[in-house]
C-alpha positions in Angstrom: 40.1 16.6 5.1 36.8 14.8 5.7 37.2 11.6 6.5 34.6 8.5 5.2 33.0 7.1 8.2 33.3 3.2 8.3 30.1 2.1 6.1 30.1 -1.4 7.7 26.9 -2.1 9.8 27.3 -3.2 13.6 25.6 -6.2 15.1 22.7 -4.2 16.4 22.2 -2.3 12.8 22.8 -5.6 11.0 20.3 -7.1 13.2 17.4 -4.5 12.6 18.3 -4.2 8.7 17.9 -8.3 8.2 14.7 -7.9 10.2 13.3 -5.0 8.0 14.3 -7.0 5.0 12.7 -10.1 6.0 9.6 -8.4 6.9 9.6 -6.3 3.7 10.1 -9.3 1.8 7.7 -11.8 3.8 4.6 -9.7 4.6 3.9 -8.6 1.1 3.8 -11.9 0.0 2.1 -13.6 2.6 -0.5 -10.9 2.6 -0.5 -11.1 -1.5 -1.2 -15.1 -1.0 -3.9 -14.7 1.3 -5.8 -12.0 -0.2 -6.0 -13.5 -3.7 -7.2 -16.9 -1.9 -9.6 -15.1 -0.2 -10.9 -12.4 -2.6 -8.9 -12.4 -5.4 -7.4 -9.7 -5.2 -3.6 -8.6 -4.7 -2.5 -6.6 -2.2 -1.8 -3.7 -4.5 -5.3 -3.8 -6.2 -7.1 -4.1 -2.8 -5.1 -0.9 -1.7 -6.6 1.0 -5.0 -9.5 0.1 -4.6 -9.6 0.6 -0.7 -7.8 4.1 -1.3 -10.9 5.1 -4.0 -13.5 3.9 -1.4 -12.5 6.5 1.4 -12.7 9.5 -1.0 -15.9 11.3 -1.8 -17.7 10.5 -4.8 -15.1 7.3 -4.5 -12.5 8.9 -7.3 -9.2 10.2 -7.3 -6.9 11.7 -10.0 -4.9 8.9 -11.3 -1.7 10.9 -10.3 -3.0 11.5 -6.5 -3.7 8.2 -6.7 -0.3 6.6 -7.7 1.4 9.3 -5.0 -1.3 7.6 -2.3 -0.8 4.2 -3.4 3.2 4.8 -3.9 3.4 3.4 -6.9 4.2 4.6 -10.5 1.8 6.2 -12.7 2.8 3.2 -15.3 1.9 0.6 -12.8 -1.2 2.2 -11.6 -2.4 2.4 -14.9 -1.7 -1.2 -15.6 -3.9 -1.9 -12.7 -6.7 0.6 -13.2 -7.5 -1.6 -17.1 -7.4 -4.8 -15.3 -9.8 -3.1 -12.6 -12.1 -1.7 -15.4 -12.0 -4.7 -17.0 -13.7 -6.3 -13.9 -16.1 -3.3 -13.8 -15.0 -2.2 -10.5 -13.2 0.8 -12.1 -14.1 3.1 -14.7 -11.8 6.2 -15.7 -13.0 9.8 -16.4 -12.2 13.4 -17.6 -13.9 16.2 -16.8 -13.6 19.3 -19.3 -11.8 22.2 -17.5 -10.2 19.9 -14.8 -7.4 18.4 -14.5 -5.9 14.7 -15.3 -8.1 11.7 -15.7 -10.2 10.4 -12.6 -10.5 6.7 -11.7 -13.9 6.3 -10.0 -15.1 3.3 -8.0 -17.8 1.6 -9.2 -20.7 -0.1 -7.0 -19.5 -3.4 -7.8 -16.2 -1.9 -6.9 -17.1 -0.7 -3.5 -19.1 -4.1 -3.0 -15.6 -6.0 -3.5 -13.8 -3.8 -1.5 -16.0 -3.9 1.3 -16.2 -8.0 1.1 -12.3 -8.2 0.9 -11.9 -6.0 3.8 -12.4 -8.3 6.7 -10.1 -10.7 5.5 -7.3 -8.2 5.1 -8.0 -7.0 8.4 -7.5 -10.7 9.5 -4.6 -11.3 7.7 -3.3 -8.2 9.1 -3.6 -9.5 12.5 -2.4 -12.5 12.1 0.7 -12.0 10.4 1.4 -8.9 12.5 -0.2 -6.9 14.8 -1.6 -10.1 16.9 2.2 -10.9 17.5 2.4 -8.0 19.2 1.9 -6.3 22.6 0.2 -2.8 22.7 3.4 -1.3 23.4 5.2 -2.9 20.3 2.0 -1.7 18.2 2.5 1.8 19.1 6.3 1.2 18.5 5.6 -0.4 15.3 3.9 3.1 14.1 6.1 5.1 15.0 8.8 3.1 13.3 6.7 3.1 10.4 6.3 6.5 10.4 9.7 7.8 11.3 10.7 5.5 8.1 8.5 6.8 5.9 9.1 10.5 6.7 12.7 9.7 6.1 12.3 8.1 2.5 9.8 10.9 1.5 12.8 13.3 2.8 15.8 11.1 0.8 13.4 10.7 -2.5 12.3 14.4 -3.0 
């Protein structure tokens, strides 16, 4: 017979978990506030524009974009509609090809290029500047490990 392990957190686990919960709630909120104030974009909108800007032809199939942005198709579609109204993205379909594409317009590219310095400054001010180079490396390793674990767990 298998005896269930005590599932309470020990003090070190509780400390780590509370720190992570604080980061998961405070960093996105602070980043959104800064980006909206400086560029009029939410972090998610910036992420979508940024992902498109990095692709050849500045376009991606919506389902691939949703995966890369860690979003549901519904959430992404809502944001793409807003970005379309602003003239920064347009949707296209290709005969014989799969899915609907989101394509970054020239104005959308200009918007993400203009927003990037503020985004990077926020990343530094909110997180990176408070860490030593060794801690930055540790943060990268922890993030990669946790992201892989999530991918495994959610598959």
